[in-house]
C-alpha beads as a LAMMPS data file, in Angstrom:
LAMMPS data file: protein, C-alpha beads

96 atoms
95 bonds

1 atom types
1 bond types

-500.0 500.0 xlo xhi
-500.0 500.0 ylo yhi
-500.0 500.0 zlo zhi

Masses

1 110.0

Atoms # bond

1 1 1 338.613 341.230 -379.268
2 1 1 336.020 343.422 -377.347
3 1 1 332.521 343.371 -378.778
4 1 1 331.757 346.958 -377.464
5 1 1 328.372 346.466 -376.300
6 1 1 325.758 348.353 -373.776
7 1 1 323.059 346.924 -372.471
8 1 1 319.920 348.765 -370.587
9 1 1 318.164 347.830 -368.431
10 1 1 314.563 350.190 -368.107
11 1 1 313.745 351.232 -364.185
12 1 1 310.864 349.173 -363.940
13 1 1 309.550 346.217 -365.063
14 1 1 312.080 343.614 -364.526
15 1 1 311.183 341.352 -361.497
16 1 1 312.948 338.075 -360.270
17 1 1 316.045 335.860 -362.318
18 1 1 317.630 337.609 -364.156
19 1 1 317.889 335.367 -367.230
20 1 1 314.404 337.351 -367.267
21 1 1 315.461 339.855 -367.972
22 1 1 314.039 342.125 -370.900
23 1 1 316.794 345.229 -371.719
24 1 1 317.929 346.597 -374.806
25 1 1 320.460 345.984 -376.632
26 1 1 322.770 349.209 -378.087
27 1 1 326.310 348.506 -380.050
28 1 1 328.062 350.914 -379.419
29 1 1 330.635 350.627 -382.999
30 1 1 327.379 351.179 -384.599
31 1 1 325.607 353.540 -382.534
32 1 1 322.483 351.985 -382.975
33 1 1 320.108 349.288 -381.289
34 1 1 320.516 346.181 -382.621
35 1 1 317.252 345.326 -381.833
36 1 1 313.846 347.563 -382.221
37 1 1 312.471 346.038 -379.018
38 1 1 313.914 344.303 -375.739
39 1 1 314.928 341.400 -375.969
40 1 1 315.877 338.201 -372.297
41 1 1 319.271 338.844 -370.880
42 1 1 319.759 335.274 -370.461
43 1 1 318.047 334.727 -374.871
44 1 1 320.789 336.923 -375.708
45 1 1 324.294 336.083 -373.345
46 1 1 323.566 332.840 -374.505
47 1 1 324.190 333.520 -377.776
48 1 1 326.498 331.052 -379.041
49 1 1 328.640 334.274 -380.539
50 1 1 328.823 336.208 -377.098
51 1 1 329.717 332.792 -376.065
52 1 1 333.027 332.434 -377.673
53 1 1 334.639 335.586 -377.527
54 1 1 334.964 335.569 -373.604
55 1 1 336.332 337.050 -371.205
56 1 1 334.442 339.987 -371.020
57 1 1 335.066 343.587 -369.127
58 1 1 331.473 344.127 -367.732
59 1 1 330.738 347.421 -366.215
60 1 1 328.403 349.035 -364.080
61 1 1 326.972 353.165 -364.754
62 1 1 324.105 355.099 -363.436
63 1 1 324.972 358.640 -365.489
64 1 1 326.691 358.333 -369.065
65 1 1 327.333 361.726 -371.498
66 1 1 327.883 360.895 -375.554
67 1 1 326.437 358.239 -377.591
68 1 1 327.942 355.397 -379.988
69 1 1 331.451 355.705 -379.943
70 1 1 331.037 359.402 -378.243
71 1 1 330.004 357.050 -375.279
72 1 1 331.513 357.688 -371.982
73 1 1 330.340 356.429 -369.134
74 1 1 331.242 357.534 -365.134
75 1 1 331.306 353.203 -363.954
76 1 1 331.172 352.768 -360.647
77 1 1 331.795 348.773 -361.109
78 1 1 333.710 347.110 -363.913
79 1 1 335.227 343.942 -363.286
80 1 1 336.501 341.408 -365.970
81 1 1 334.219 338.301 -366.391
82 1 1 334.896 334.240 -368.148
83 1 1 331.079 332.667 -368.465
84 1 1 328.105 333.896 -367.887
85 1 1 328.303 332.431 -364.446
86 1 1 330.587 335.526 -363.294
87 1 1 328.186 337.744 -365.515
88 1 1 324.818 336.605 -362.795
89 1 1 327.475 337.027 -359.751
90 1 1 327.964 340.451 -360.825
91 1 1 324.952 341.463 -360.970
92 1 1 324.181 339.882 -358.680
93 1 1 326.933 341.398 -356.108
94 1 1 325.247 345.356 -357.951
95 1 1 321.626 344.391 -356.766
96 1 1 320.093 345.570 -359.497

Bonds

1 1 1 2
2 1 2 3
3 1 3 4
4 1 4 5
5 1 5 6
6 1 6 7
7 1 7 8
8 1 8 9
9 1 9 10
10 1 10 11
11 1 11 12
12 1 12 13
13 1 13 14
14 1 14 15
15 1 15 16
16 1 16 17
17 1 17 18
18 1 18 19
19 1 19 20
20 1 20 21
21 1 21 22
22 1 22 23
23 1 23 24
24 1 24 25
25 1 25 26
26 1 26 27
27 1 27 28
28 1 28 29
29 1 29 30
30 1 30 31
31 1 31 32
32 1 32 33
33 1 33 34
34 1 34 35
35 1 35 36
36 1 36 37
37 1 37 38
38 1 38 39
39 1 39 40
40 1 40 41
41 1 41 42
42 1 42 43
43 1 43 44
44 1 44 45
45 1 45 46
46 1 46 47
47 1 47 48
48 1 48 49
49 1 49 50
50 1 50 51
51 1 51 52
52 1 52 53
53 1 53 54
54 1 54 55
55 1 55 56
56 1 56 57
57 1 57 58
58 1 58 59
59 1 59 60
60 1 60 61
61 1 61 62
62 1 62 63
63 1 63 64
64 1 64 65
65 1 65 66
66 1 66 67
67 1 67 68
68 1 68 69
69 1 69 70
70 1 70 71
71 1 71 72
72 1 72 73
73 1 73 74
74 1 74 75
75 1 75 76
76 1 76 77
77 1 77 78
78 1 78 79
79 1 79 80
80 1 80 81
81 1 81 82
82 1 82 83
83 1 83 84
84 1 84 85
85 1 85 86
86 1 86 87
87 1 87 88
88 1 88 89
89 1 89 90
90 1 90 91
91 1 91 92
92 1 92 93
93 1 93 94
94 1 94 95
95 1 95 96
């Protein structure tokens, strides 16, 4: 069962390793952000609940339409990952 979360990467402010990037996490099922503030990507991905649900499908998109469960992104890249190392490789390939 997929977790159905979206990570928004702010356009500026993130430099260096992805582990330390600040992101906004949105739960599509609820249609709201899980936190009113930015969270560290590494902290979120190392959460036990997130780790136990592998594999995940990840995608990269630039434009979208709709919100919450109605969110319909036009993916530029989509991949299935089995662990956090594969996610880091995915981000490196995208050069976010």
